[in-house]
N, C-alpha and C positions, 0 to 999 in steps of 0.2 A: 691398288695395293694388293688386293686378293690375287689378281692375275700374276703380279710379280712374285708373290709367295709360292704360287703354284709352279711357276717356271723354275724357281730356285729348287724346289723339292724334286721336280722332274730331272733337273740337271744333276742333283745329288744322287738320285737313283741311277741315272745313266753312268755316273762316275763309279758307283759301286759295281754296277753290272759290267762295266768295261774294265775289269781288272786286267793286269798284265796278261798278254796273250799266252805267256808261258804257263800261267797257272790254270788257264781255261783249256788250252789246246796242247796236245803232246808236242814235244820238241822234234819237229820234222822240218828239214830245210828244202824239201823237194818242191818243184814247181806246182805239182798237184796240191800239195798241202797249202801252199800260199794262196792258190786260187780258191780252195775250199774254205780257208780262213776268211777271205774276203766275202765269199758267199754267205758264210755264217754270220758275219757282222752286218750284212745288208738284208737279212731275212725279214720279209714283210711282217711276220708275226711279232717281231720285236717292237716295231713302232706301235702296234696296237697295245702291247703290254706296257710300254713306257707311258702311253697316254692314260692308262687306267689307274695311275697312282692316286691314292687318297692322301691329301696333305695332312701331315702331322700324326699319322698312325704308324708308329714304328714297326709293329709286327707285320703289317701289310707290306711295308717298304722292304723289309728283309725277305719276306716270302716272294715278293715280286723280283727282287734281285736274284734269288736262287733259281726262280723259274726262267729268268732271262739267260742265266749261265747254262742251265740245263738245255734250253732250246738251242743256244749257240753250239753247244757240244753235240747235240743230236743232229743238227744240220750239217756240221762239219763231218761227222762220221758217216752220215748218209751220202754226202758228196764223195768222200773218199771211197766208199763201197761202190758207188756208181762208176768211179774211175778205175776200179779193179784192185784196189788196195784192201787187203784183208786186215781186219782189226785183230791185233794180238791179244792173247788171253790175259787175264788178270781179274782184279776185283773191281766191280762197279762202285763208283762213289756213293756214299750214303746220302740219300735225299732227305732233307729235313723239312 
């Protein structure tokens, strides 16, 4: 029973962390952007974060979800920079 509850919470956090790609990544339809999105979704750091969830602790779940999104975005922009794409100016998202 405890294992099932843990699995349910992990899936819920993954669902929160896997928001629509439009809200996580900039709208770019190039092949490089698609490859970098895939790389960001498969980042090994993410699996470690998803396994560190504490069942029933809402504040930790929200923090973890925000960290997963920040990690995905960071990996995406690092990948795009390695492929020679310059990140356009703007304001960085507020980290909570």
